[in-house]
N, C-alpha and C positions, 0 to 999 in steps of 0.2 A: 607104337611107332610114331614119334612126333611129326615126321614129315607127312605121312599119309593122314594123320589126324588133322594137321593144318589144312591139307588139301580138302578133306571132307568137310571141315568146319567152314572153309571159305566157300565151298560149293553150296552148302546149306544156307549160308548167309546170302549168297547171290540169288538163289531161288526164292528165298523169303523176300528179298528186295524186289525182285521181279513180280512176285505175288502182290506186294504192296502197291506197286505201280499199276498193275492190272486192276486192283480194287479201286484205287483212286480214279483211274481213267474211266472205269465203268460207272462210278458214282457221278462223276462230272458229266459224262455223256447222258446219263439218265436225267440229270438236272437240266441239261440243255434241251432235251426233248420235252420235258415237262413244261419248261418255260415257253417253248414254242407253242404248245397247245394251250397253255393258260394265258399267253400273251402278256407276260410280266414286263412292264416297261423298264424296271430297274435293271434287270439282266441285260436287256438290249442296249440300254444306255452305257452300261459298263463295258459291254462287249465292243461297242463302236469306239469307245475311248481307247480300249486296248488295241483294236485293229488299226487305229491311226498311229499308235506308237509302234506297233510291230511292222506295219506295212509301209506307210508314207515315210516314216522316219528312216527306214532302211534303204529307200530307193537310191539316194545319191551314192553312198558307198558301194551298194550292190551293183549299180550301173558301172561304176568305175572298175571294180574288181573283175566282173564278168567280161567287160570289154577287153581288158588286158589278157584275161585268160583265153578268150577267143583268138586274139592276135598271137599269143604264145603257141596255142594249138596249131594254128595255121603255119607258123614258122617251123615247128617241130615236124609237122606232117610233110611240108615241102622239102625239108632237108633230106628225107628218105625217098619221097615220091619222085623227085627230080632225077634220081639215079636210074629210074626206070622210064623216064620220059612221061610220067603220069601226073603232071602238075594239075591237070583238069579235075583230079579227085580231091584236091585240097578242100574244096567246099563240102564235099561229102563227109570227109573225115571230121571236120569241125562240127558240122550240123548234127551228126549222129552222136559224137562224143558229148557234146554240150546237152542235147536234148535228153539223152538216156541217162547220163551219169553226172557230169560236172555241173550242169545247171542246178538240179535239185540239191546236190551235195554241197556246193559252195553256198547256196542260199541257206541251207540248214546250218552250216558252221557259222555263218555270219549272224543268223538269227539267234543261235545259241549265245554268241558273245554279247549281243545287244539285249535280247529279250529273255532268254532262259536264265541268264545271270540276274537280271532285274526281278524276275519272278521270285527267285530264291531270296534275294536281298529284301524285297518288299515283305514277303510273308515271314521271313526270318525276323525282321525288325518288329513286325506286328506280334510275333510269338514272344519275343523278349519283352515287349512292352505290355504283354498280357491283353492285347486287343482281341486276339482270337478267343481267349477265354470270355471276354466281355460279350462277343457275338453269341457264343453258346449260352451265356447267361440270359441274353435277350431272346433265346429260342430261335436264333438265326443259324442256319446250317453253313459253316465256313466253306464247305465244298461248293454248295450252290452259289453262295454270295461272293466267293473269291476265286475259286478254281474254274467253275463252269464258264464265266465270261472270258477268261483267258483261253480256255480250250476252244470255244466258239470262234473267237477272233483269229486264233492260230490256224484252225481248219479252213477259215475263209481266206486268209491272206497268204498262206504258204503256196497254194497253187498259182495265185496271181503273181507273187514274187518270182516263182519258178519260170512262169511264161515270160516275164520281163527279163530274167536272167538269160533265158535261151535266146531271146531277141538280141540283147546286147552282145552276147557271145558271138552270134552270127555276124553282127555289125563289126565287131572287132576282127573277125576273120576276113570280112570283106575288105577292110582297110589294107591288109596285107595282100589279098588277092588282086586288088586294083593296082597296088604299088609294085608288086614283083611277080605276079603269076599270070599276067595277061588277061585278067578279067575286067569287065566293066561292072558297075554296081548292078545293073539289070541282069547280066549273064550270071553273076555270082548268086543272086537271089533265086534265079530260075534253076540253077544247078542245085541249090540248097533244097528247094521245094521238091525237085525230082528225086533227091536222095532220101528225103524223109518219108516215112510211112506213118499212118495214124497211130500205130502201136508204139512208135518211138516217142511220140508226145504223150500218149496215155501212160506209158511206163513211167516217165518222169513225174507226171502229175500224181500217180498213185503213190510213188515213193515220197513225194512232197507231203501228202496227207499223213502218211505214217510217220515221217520225220516230225511234223507238227505235233502229232500225238505224243511222241517220245519227248520232245523238248518241253512241252507243257507239263506232263506228268512228272518228269524228273525234276524240273525246276520247282514245281509246287511241293512235291514230296520232300525235297531237301529243305525247303523253307519251313514247312510244317514240322519237320523233325529237329529244328534248330534248338540247341540247348540255351542255357542262360548265359548272358554276357555278350558284349559287343564282339568279342573275338569269335564267338560261335557263328555269328552272321557271316563273317568273312570266310570261315571254314565251309559253311553251307553253300555259299556262292561259288567257291572254288570247286567243291564236290559236284555241284550241279553242272558246271561247265565240263569238267573232265568226264563224268559219267554220261552226260548227254552226247558228247562227241563219240565216245566208245560205243554206246548203244545205237547211235545213228549209223555208224560204220557197220555194225553187226546187222542191223535191219537192212541196210543197203546190200550187203552180201547176200542175205537170205532172199530178198526179193529179186535181185539180179539172177541168182541161180534158179529161182522159180520161173522167171520169165524166159530164161535160156532153155531150160528143160521142158517147160510147158508150152512155149510158143515156138522155140527154135530160132 
């Protein structure tokens, strides 16, 4: 039966791909830990360079997008809440939505477009130019030399970017709150702090770490699997973006369900 065979084949391919991601992530994490204990300056230097590209380079566009997202959330919340005379809960809705869900998710999607694609393109170009083969010839582990610094920088910067995204989303909501919902900036911030619990912030930060792991492993995996030719680099970059977004959404679903049923 061709239909069931296709489904079975696709399922096996998907599981094999996830297994490859897990193996690559484990190898990179091991390399990061070993470098920490052995204090290898090369890895730290490359990681800091990657962190600047991932984090500082993303701040302007991330600030703008999350600011507008916060304003949009406030508008949409107010549209329904004013029917019940509950405009005072606009700050609550924005704060919880941004900190638990939209802050880490928007950050992840933006980082996929900026950094996940660049990881795939960089490693794909190195693969085509046989630079990775040259590293192996010199007895240098490509995972430790290329993937581990990217993983370390992503794990460091994703929570920082998520916190900043949460802040800018709250500021965006505050603009609407002051303009149309009767808040002052101080009362809006106080309402936001009263609405948030520590677990709301922690939930978003845990998600951001997992998103960073997914983005790095998918981008590097696609880059390392690039075939010969410049066209293959483009295909690897496209595949890295598409697969990263899909897996980030799936990880988000899994962790949201875990936090809902585990924490309530």
